[in-house]
BALOBA-1460 file (C-alpha; in Angstrom, 3 decimals):
// residues 124
<rec num="1" residu="m" x="-47.729" y="100.295" z="-155.999"/>
<rec num="2" residu="n" x="-45.275" y="100.292" z="-153.151"/>
<rec num="3" residu="e" x="-41.652" y="99.319" z="-153.673"/>
<rec num="4" residu="a" x="-41.851" y="96.092" z="-151.641"/>
<rec num="5" residu="r" x="-44.740" y="94.796" z="-153.765"/>
<rec num="6" residu="f" x="-42.864" y="95.722" z="-156.944"/>
<rec num="7" residu="e" x="-39.773" y="93.889" z="-155.672"/>
<rec num="8" residu="r" x="-41.910" y="90.778" z="-155.097"/>
<rec num="9" residu="l" x="-43.175" y="90.997" z="-158.685"/>
<rec num="10" residu="a" x="-39.581" y="91.162" z="-159.936"/>
<rec num="11" residu="a" x="-38.621" y="88.145" z="-157.806"/>
<rec num="12" residu="e" x="-41.655" y="86.228" z="-159.079"/>
<rec num="13" residu="a" x="-40.696" y="87.054" z="-162.666"/>
<rec num="14" residu="l" x="-37.181" y="85.716" z="-162.105"/>
<rec num="15" residu="d" x="-38.436" y="82.613" z="-160.320"/>
<rec num="16" residu="s" x="-40.823" y="81.851" z="-163.171"/>
<rec num="17" residu="l" x="-38.039" y="81.571" z="-165.761"/>
<rec num="18" residu="p" x="-37.341" y="78.079" z="-167.092"/>
<rec num="19" residu="e" x="-34.522" y="76.252" z="-165.325"/>
<rec num="20" residu="q" x="-32.486" y="76.177" z="-168.550"/>
<rec num="21" residu="f" x="-32.170" y="79.972" z="-168.332"/>
<rec num="22" residu="l" x="-31.634" y="80.181" z="-164.588"/>
<rec num="23" residu="v" x="-28.795" y="77.646" z="-164.525"/>
<rec num="24" residu="h" x="-26.500" y="79.977" z="-166.517"/>
<rec num="25" residu="l" x="-27.643" y="83.195" z="-164.883"/>
<rec num="26" residu="e" x="-24.666" y="84.010" z="-162.664"/>
<rec num="27" residu="n" x="-23.277" y="87.131" z="-161.079"/>
<rec num="28" residu="v" x="-26.305" y="89.259" z="-162.028"/>
<rec num="29" residu="e" x="-27.851" y="91.771" z="-159.680"/>
<rec num="30" residu="v" x="-31.432" y="92.947" z="-160.221"/>
<rec num="31" residu="v" x="-32.149" y="96.424" z="-158.884"/>
<rec num="32" residu="i" x="-35.184" y="98.649" z="-158.950"/>
<rec num="33" residu="e" x="-35.050" y="102.374" z="-159.530"/>
<rec num="34" residu="h" x="-37.913" y="104.786" z="-159.946"/>
<rec num="35" residu="l" x="-37.002" y="106.303" z="-163.332"/>
<rec num="36" residu="p" x="-33.952" y="106.132" z="-165.600"/>
<rec num="37" residu="s" x="-31.404" y="108.920" z="-165.532"/>
<rec num="38" residu="a" x="-30.440" y="110.903" z="-168.624"/>
<rec num="39" residu="e" x="-27.288" y="108.755" z="-168.755"/>
<rec num="40" residu="d" x="-29.356" y="105.552" z="-168.664"/>
<rec num="41" residu="l" x="-31.501" y="106.838" z="-171.522"/>
<rec num="42" residu="a" x="-28.380" y="107.685" z="-173.515"/>
<rec num="43" residu="d" x="-26.887" y="104.230" z="-172.824"/>
<rec num="44" residu="a" x="-30.094" y="102.712" z="-174.218"/>
<rec num="45" residu="g" x="-30.008" y="104.922" z="-177.313"/>
<rec num="46" residu="l" x="-32.988" y="106.921" z="-176.076"/>
<rec num="47" residu="e" x="-31.278" y="110.254" z="-175.475"/>
<rec num="48" residu="g" x="-33.858" y="113.046" z="-175.293"/>
<rec num="49" residu="e" x="-36.779" y="110.625" z="-174.874"/>
<rec num="50" residu="p" x="-39.054" y="110.801" z="-171.825"/>
<rec num="51" residu="p" x="-37.897" y="108.671" z="-168.885"/>
<rec num="52" residu="e" x="-41.007" y="106.495" z="-169.165"/>
<rec num="53" residu="s" x="-39.751" y="105.227" z="-172.528"/>
<rec num="54" residu="l" x="-37.193" y="102.967" z="-170.802"/>
<rec num="55" residu="l" x="-38.609" y="100.139" z="-168.671"/>
<rec num="56" residu="g" x="-35.409" y="98.261" z="-167.934"/>
<rec num="57" residu="l" x="-31.728" y="98.216" z="-168.785"/>
<rec num="58" residu="y" x="-29.028" y="95.543" z="-168.797"/>
<rec num="59" residu="f" x="-25.559" y="96.693" z="-167.751"/>
<rec num="60" residu="g" x="-22.788" y="94.204" z="-168.416"/>
<rec num="61" residu="v" x="-21.047" y="92.030" z="-170.937"/>
<rec num="62" residu="p" x="-23.375" y="89.495" z="-172.595"/>
<rec num="63" residu="l" x="-22.397" y="85.839" z="-172.271"/>
<rec num="64" residu="t" x="-21.846" y="85.635" z="-176.021"/>
<rec num="65" residu="e" x="-19.094" y="88.270" z="-175.799"/>
<rec num="66" residu="r" x="-17.147" y="86.778" z="-172.897"/>
<rec num="67" residu="d" x="-14.058" y="84.632" z="-173.020"/>
<rec num="68" residu="s" x="-12.317" y="82.484" z="-170.426"/>
<rec num="69" residu="s" x="-10.464" y="85.483" z="-168.983"/>
<rec num="70" residu="y" x="-13.665" y="87.401" z="-168.220"/>
<rec num="71" residu="a" x="-13.835" y="88.660" z="-164.650"/>
<rec num="72" residu="a" x="-15.901" y="91.645" z="-163.617"/>
<rec num="73" residu="l" x="-18.258" y="93.119" z="-161.111"/>
<rec num="74" residu="p" x="-21.750" y="91.665" z="-161.219"/>
<rec num="75" residu="d" x="-23.804" y="92.479" z="-164.272"/>
<rec num="76" residu="r" x="-26.895" y="94.483" z="-163.417"/>
<rec num="77" residu="i" x="-30.468" y="94.492" z="-164.606"/>
<rec num="78" residu="t" x="-32.305" y="97.638" z="-163.600"/>
<rec num="79" residu="l" x="-36.091" y="97.742" z="-163.622"/>
<rec num="80" residu="y" x="-37.623" y="101.210" z="-163.642"/>
<rec num="81" residu="q" x="-40.734" y="101.020" z="-161.503"/>
<rec num="82" residu="g" x="-42.093" y="104.447" z="-162.454"/>
<rec num="83" residu="s" x="-41.694" y="103.719" z="-166.162"/>
<rec num="84" residu="i" x="-43.313" y="100.294" z="-165.926"/>
<rec num="85" residu="e" x="-46.239" y="101.679" z="-163.947"/>
<rec num="86" residu="a" x="-46.641" y="104.563" z="-166.414"/>
<rec num="87" residu="v" x="-46.938" y="102.051" z="-169.273"/>
<rec num="88" residu="a" x="-49.032" y="99.453" z="-167.424"/>
<rec num="89" residu="g" x="-51.377" y="101.806" z="-165.600"/>
<rec num="90" residu="e" x="-52.898" y="101.040" z="-162.222"/>
<rec num="91" residu="d" x="-54.055" y="97.486" z="-162.937"/>
<rec num="92" residu="p" x="-51.871" y="95.189" z="-160.776"/>
<rec num="93" residu="e" x="-52.094" y="92.364" z="-163.326"/>
<rec num="94" residu="a" x="-50.910" y="94.683" z="-166.117"/>
<rec num="95" residu="v" x="-47.966" y="95.752" z="-163.915"/>
<rec num="96" residu="r" x="-47.146" y="92.085" z="-163.230"/>
<rec num="97" residu="e" x="-47.194" y="91.300" z="-166.970"/>
<rec num="98" residu="e" x="-45.005" y="94.297" z="-167.808"/>
<rec num="99" residu="v" x="-42.492" y="93.357" z="-165.083"/>
<rec num="100" residu="q" x="-42.398" y="89.797" z="-166.466"/>
<rec num="101" residu="a" x="-41.867" y="91.002" z="-170.030"/>
<rec num="102" residu="t" x="-39.179" y="93.480" z="-168.967"/>
<rec num="103" residu="v" x="-37.290" y="90.861" z="-166.940"/>
<rec num="104" residu="i" x="-37.363" y="88.458" z="-169.897"/>
<rec num="105" residu="h" x="-36.211" y="91.231" z="-172.236"/>
<rec num="106" residu="e" x="-33.251" y="92.232" z="-170.059"/>
<rec num="107" residu="i" x="-32.196" y="88.648" z="-169.361"/>
<rec num="108" residu="a" x="-32.240" y="88.068" z="-173.114"/>
<rec num="109" residu="h" x="-29.638" y="90.837" z="-173.374"/>
<rec num="110" residu="y" x="-27.543" y="89.018" z="-170.754"/>
<rec num="111" residu="y" x="-27.614" y="86.023" z="-173.094"/>
<rec num="112" residu="g" x="-26.548" y="88.210" z="-176.020"/>
<rec num="113" residu="i" x="-29.917" y="88.546" z="-177.765"/>
<rec num="114" residu="s" x="-30.240" y="91.948" z="-179.446"/>
<rec num="115" residu="d" x="-33.278" y="94.224" z="-179.498"/>
<rec num="116" residu="e" x="-33.626" y="93.480" z="-183.203"/>
<rec num="117" residu="r" x="-33.739" y="89.734" z="-182.604"/>
<rec num="118" residu="l" x="-36.186" y="90.179" z="-179.720"/>
<rec num="119" residu="e" x="-38.434" y="92.161" z="-182.044"/>
<rec num="120" residu="e" x="-38.231" y="89.378" z="-184.639"/>
<rec num="121" residu="m" x="-39.258" y="86.942" z="-181.912"/>
<rec num="122" residu="g" x="-42.216" y="89.118" z="-180.883"/>
<rec num="123" residu="w" x="-40.653" y="90.399" z="-177.631"/>
<rec num="124" residu="d" x="-40.424" y="94.073" z="-178.541"/>
């Protein structure tokens, strides 16, 4: 899938979020990279794992950990197109679903929801 089409899927995933989540989503940049770096894998606790094991990564300070003095560069959600496509295969609908799930997962981290809690909720 070309990058422009993948970017549209990411935008659609963001636009499809309920308003209650979008209203508090501020100062967050969503970027697309092909595959995670070794540093990205290490940041995610996946050091030594294949790049395809990481579909997305949230970089920032979750809302639940901020105080009134918080001021920083934009938080960033990175979607790894190559990883998502490796997991989803060539079916465009499967790619769309994986992009949607990854966006939801990373935005949950922005809101301070841990991987463990996401797993409990069925979003692993």
